[in-house]
N, C-alpha and C positions, 0 to 999 in steps of 0.2 A: 494554553493556546502558543507560550515561546519554542517551544517546537513543530508547530505548521510551521514559521520561518526556514526553522533548518530539516534540508530538504535530505545534508548528504548522513543525518541521522536515523533519519526516516528511511532512508533505502537499504540500512546498513540495518533494522531493525527490519525491513519487509522480508529480505534476504534472512536473514538469522528464522524469521521464525518458516519463511519456508522448505529451512535445510532440518528446522524440529517437525514439522509437519512429515515432511519425507522423509526421516524414519524415523515416526512413528508406530513401521509396522517391528523395524528391530526394537524400540523400545518397549512395546509391545509382551516378543516372546521378554527381552530383561525380564518382564513383570512378571510373566505364566515362571516364570525359571526359580526368584526371587520373591516370590509374590508373602511369604509365610512370615518372613525379616521385616515390614511392615504392616500386615495385614491382618484380620482373623479371615478372612475369606478369598476364596478365589477369582477375582477378579476381570482378571485375563484372559479370555475365548479363547482361542484358537482363530475365528473368523475374526473377532478385532473389534467387537462392539463393542467396547465400551470403552477405549482407548478412543476409540471415533469417536466417541459423541461426547465426551469429556474432552480429549485434549484434543485435535484434529480438529473441531466443529467450531469455537472459539478462537483457533489460529488463522480459521478458516477465516473467517468473520472478520477478524484485525487488517487482513491482511486485504480485504474487502472492502473494510471503510476507507484503508490506505492510497488503494489503486483508483478512488471512485475522490482523493482528496487529488491527487494529482490531478486528474480529469477536469476535474472543478478548478487548480490552479492554470492548468493549459486556457482552459477556457478565456480567464480573466485576461491573458496572459494577450490573447491574439485579440480581445476584442479592445486594450488597451496598443497592440501594433494599428489594431486599425483604424485610431481612433489618432496618434500618432500618425498615419499615414496619409489620411484625410486634412487633419491638418500641415502637413506637410507643404502635398498636394494646391492647397486654396491658396495659399504661402506662395508658390509660385508662383501658378498661375493669376493672383493680387502684383507682383512682382513682374509677371510679362506684360500685365494692362498696363504698369507704366510706362512702362519705355514705351510702348506705343503708341501712349498718346505725346 
């Protein structure tokens, strides 16, 4: 839960995940060329279905979770700002009412 407060780390992870997802086509080509070094079967087809399901889908889900967390944090911050504005306005009105009396 401590990482939820580290926005710089979240931004770094988000852009690293986006870069990995962006380069998944190149990773698929590398896997297709060198599959015999780490596997007994060729999983890396020309359409990229395997790498899309196994590699890119979890990355996209993680990025979506990060975006939802950021939107929720923004909502909480806007809510806190609205409360502070209301309290500042009520204090200002109270002080102006005291001056008028």
